[in-house]
C-alpha positions, 0 to 999 in steps of 0.5 A, spaced: 417 902 514 413 905 520 409 901 524 403 905 525 400 902 531 407 903 535 407 910 533 400 912 535 402 909 542 408 913 542 406 919 540 399 919 543 402 916 550 407 922 550 401 927 549 397 924 554 404 925 559 405 932 557 397 933 559 398 930 565 404 934 567 400 940 566 394 938 570 398 936 576 402 942 575 395 946 575 392 942 581 398 943 585 398 950 584 391 950 587 393 946 593 390 940 589 392 933 587 391 929 580 393 929 573 389 926 568 385 922 573 382 928 575 378 928 568 376 920 567 373 922 561 374 917 555 373 922 550 378 927 553 383 922 553 381 920 545 382 928 544 389 928 547 391 922 543 388 925 536 391 932 537 398 929 538 397 925 532 396 931 527 403 933 526 405 926 523 398 923 521 392 925 517 387 923 523 380 923 524 376 922 530 368 919 530 368 917 523 362 912 520 365 906 517 362 899 514 356 896 518 354 903 520 359 903 526 362 910 528 370 908 529 373 912 534 380 914 530 381 913 522 388 914 520 390 914 513 398 913 511 401 911 505 394 909 502 392 905 507 386 906 512 388 904 519 382 903 524 382 904 531 377 903 537 379 907 544 377 905 550 378 908 557 378 901 562 377 903 569 372 897 571 373 890 573 369 888 567 372 887 560 365 887 557 366 894 553 373 892 551 371 886 548 365 889 545 370 893 541 375 887 540 369 884 536 367 890 532 374 890 530 374 883 528 368 884 524 371 889 519 374 886 513 381 888 515 381 888 522 383 894 526 387 896 532 385 897 539 387 902 544 386 902 551 387 907 557 387 905 564 391 906 571 393 902 577 396 904 583 403 904 583 404 900 589 404 894 589 409 893 583 406 889 577 399 892 577 399 894 570 402 888 568 396 884 572 391 888 568 394 887 561 394 880 563 387 880 565 385 883 559 388 878 555 385 872 559 378 875 558 378 877 551 374 873 546 377 867 543 382 867 539 385 871 545 388 878 543 395 876 546 400 881 548 400 889 546 404 891 540 406 897 544 405 900 551 406 907 554 407 908 561 408 914 566 407 916 573 401 920 576 397 921 582 389 921 583 385 926 586 387 924 593 395 924 591 396 917 591 401 915 586 398 911 580 401 908 573 397 911 567 398 906 561 396 906 554 397 900 550 395 898 543 393 891 540 393 889 532 386 886 532 386 881 525 379 880 522 375 873 523 375 869 517 369 864 516 
């Protein structure tokens, strides 16, 4: 049986990496730098992931859900709905990510959290530090380690090497 969250990270991560490669190639052609980090726009990253899933899954973006919330991504697979919130995390605060964790916990069956981010490639370990920060700052009960992550090397618009990462967590519902 396929773990949908792991598959979404794998397929979406590959789609992000292909888009980054294309953008870096076009940037270099015009004597510029940068791939995905030239376009720090959450909806753009979400669109790339969605497009990368269409060959494999019945996936829809921006779907209304219980409680009047709009969910970023809905995948129907083998008769089961899988809900996803996708967040581009670029600031020091984890408030926006934590709001999505709380929202997913409020759904009857919980959901999945997908996070896009990037860190300088040097010193080594900054991505692991960032993921640990998100875990430690998550609302109680803590979210724990990600189910899966996809990482690749890129560069920012100044040409500085960066590691772009895309990680996913299963978020169970909170039971009263």
